[in-house]
C-alpha positions in Angstrom: 0.0 0.0 0.0 2.8 2.5 0.9 4.6 1.6 -2.3 1.5 2.2 -4.4 0.9 5.6 -2.6 4.5 6.6 -3.3 4.2 5.6 -7.0 1.1 7.8 -7.2 2.9 10.8 -5.6 5.7 10.3 -8.1 3.3 10.4 -11.0 1.7 13.6 -9.8 5.1 15.2 -9.7 4.2 17.9 -7.1 7.4 19.1 -5.2 5.0 19.9 -2.3 4.6 16.2 -1.6 8.3 15.7 -0.8 7.7 15.8 3.0 5.7 12.5 3.2 8.1 10.9 0.8 11.1 11.8 2.9 9.6 10.1 5.9 9.4 6.8 4.1 13.1 6.9 3.1 13.7 5.1 6.5 11.0 2.5 6.0 12.1 -1.0 7.1 10.9 -2.5 3.8 13.4 -2.2 0.9 10.7 -2.0 -1.8 9.1 1.0 0.0 12.5 2.8 0.4 13.2 2.2 -3.3 9.8 3.6 -4.2 10.3 6.7 -2.0 13.7 7.4 -3.6 12.2 7.0 -7.1 9.3 9.3 -6.2 11.6 11.9 -4.9 13.4 12.0 -8.2 10.1 12.4 -10.0 8.6 15.2 -7.9 12.0 17.0 -8.2 12.1 18.9 -4.9 14.6 21.8 -4.5 18.1 20.5 -4.7 19.2 21.6 -1.2 22.2 20.4 0.8 19.8 18.5 3.0 18.1 16.7 0.1 21.4 15.7 -1.4 22.5 14.4 2.0 19.4 12.3 2.2 19.8 10.8 -1.2 23.5 10.2 -0.5 22.5 8.1 2.4 20.3 6.1 0.0 23.4 5.5 -2.1 24.7 3.6 0.9 21.6 1.5 1.4 22.3 -2.3 1.6 19.9 -2.9 -1.3 21.6 -2.2 -4.6 18.3 -1.4 -6.3 17.9 1.5 -3.9 21.5 2.7 -4.6 20.7 2.7 -8.3 17.4 4.6 -7.7 19.3 7.2 -5.6 21.8 7.8 -8.4 18.9 8.4 -10.8 17.1 10.7 -8.3 20.3 12.8 -7.8 20.4 13.3 -11.5 16.7 14.2 -11.6 17.0 16.9 -9.0 20.1 18.3 -10.6 22.0 19.7 -7.6 24.7 22.2 -8.3 28.3 20.9 -8.2 29.0 22.7 -4.9 26.4 20.4 -3.2 28.0 17.1 -4.4 30.6 16.7 -1.6 28.6 14.0 0.3 28.4 12.0 -3.0 32.1 12.5 -3.7 33.0 11.2 -0.2 31.4 7.9 -1.2 34.1 7.3 -3.8 36.2 6.1 -0.8 33.6 3.7 0.5 34.7 0.2 1.3 31.6 -1.1 -0.5 31.9 -1.7 -4.2 28.2 -1.2 -4.9 28.2 2.2 -3.0 31.2 3.4 -5.0 29.6 2.3 -8.2 26.4 4.2 -7.3 28.3 7.3 -6.4 30.1 7.3 -9.8 26.7 6.8 -11.6 25.3 9.8 -9.7 28.3 12.0 -10.6 28.1 11.1 -14.2 24.5 12.4 -14.4 25.0 15.8 -12.8 27.5 18.7 -13.3 30.5 17.2 -11.5 33.0 19.7 -12.9 34.1 20.7 -9.4 34.6 17.1 -8.5 37.0 16.1 -11.3 40.1 16.1 -9.0 38.4 13.7 -6.6 37.3 11.5 -9.5 40.9 11.3 -10.8 42.1 10.5 -7.3 39.7 7.6 -7.2 40.6 6.5 -10.7 42.7 3.6 -9.7 39.9 1.8 -8.0 40.3 -2.0 -7.7 37.0 -2.5 -9.6 37.2 -2.2 -13.4 33.5 -1.2 -13.8 34.0 1.7 -11.3 37.2 2.8 -13.1 35.3 2.8 -16.4 32.6 5.0 -14.8 35.2 7.3 -13.4 36.8 7.6 -16.8 33.4 8.4 -18.3 32.7 11.1 -15.6 36.1 12.7 -16.0 35.7 12.7 -19.8 32.2 14.2 -19.4 33.0 17.0 -17.0 36.8 17.5 -17.1 37.0 19.1 -20.6 40.3 19.4 -22.4 42.2 19.6 -19.1 41.4 15.9 -18.5 43.1 14.8 -21.7 46.5 13.9 -20.1 44.8 11.7 -17.5 42.6 10.0 -20.0 45.6 9.3 -22.2 47.3 7.7 -19.2 44.3 5.5 -18.6 44.2 4.5 -22.3 47.8 3.5 -22.2 48.0 1.9 -18.7 44.7 0.6 -17.4 44.7 -3.3 -17.4 41.0 -3.5 -18.2 39.9 -3.3 -21.9 36.6 -1.8 -20.9 38.4 1.1 -19.2 40.8 1.6 -22.1 37.8 1.5 -24.5 36.0 4.2 -22.5 39.2 6.3 -22.5 39.5 5.9 -26.2 35.9 7.0 -26.7 36.2 10.0 -24.5 39.5 11.1 -26.1 37.9 10.8 -29.5 35.7 13.7 -28.5 38.8 15.9 -28.0 41.0 17.2 -30.8 44.5 18.2 -29.5 47.6 16.7 -31.1 48.8 14.7 -28.1 45.4 13.1 -27.9 45.5 12.2 -31.6 48.9 10.7 -31.2 47.7 8.6 -28.2 44.8 7.3 -30.2 46.9 6.4 -33.2 49.2 4.4 -30.9 46.3 2.6 -29.3 44.8 1.9 -32.7 48.0 0.3 -33.8 49.2 -1.5 -30.7 46.5 -2.1 -28.2 45.9 -5.9 -27.5 42.1 -5.5 -27.5 40.1 -5.2 -30.7 37.5 -3.0 -29.1 40.0 -0.5 -27.9 41.7 -0.4 -31.3 38.3 0.1 -33.0 37.3 3.0 -30.7 40.7 4.5 -31.0 40.5 4.4 -34.8 37.1 6.1 -34.7 38.5 8.9 -32.6 41.4 9.8 -34.8 
């Protein structure tokens, strides 16, 4: 019943209904917590520091579906980059799923002020997280991120990460980037990396 009510509030999309939704973020039932997080994203309340903190807590929920919903909700409310520090802190979480959710959230919003923290986390032990970090740095770092992306293209052990780096570098146009892509296209051991490097030249 609570889940159905939350889904209805989300469909209405009235930011004034955020209060009752917030109360249910602490519900003992995972499906209700997930519905409340999704509803928050749909009603799009003001992106205050308090709201970002609450959704950041949801990024740490034991249920991965709630973590994913929180990442989407953060993207929906579009907080300014100055409000993202609680999310950025989760890049150092001991839980892989929490770090992955934090990266997903940072990829969806203006994380331009968090690029240094993303780069610092860029040697995560999990390849999927490293790929997400490369995507976020490429999305929000601009041309200044090119040297780090070139390093990831040349050195990361995971083909998925190198492929992401090749794709992101292909969106840039400086000479050093072109040279790095040409080298990867000729010498990388993975066909997918070589293909994306060729496309980016």
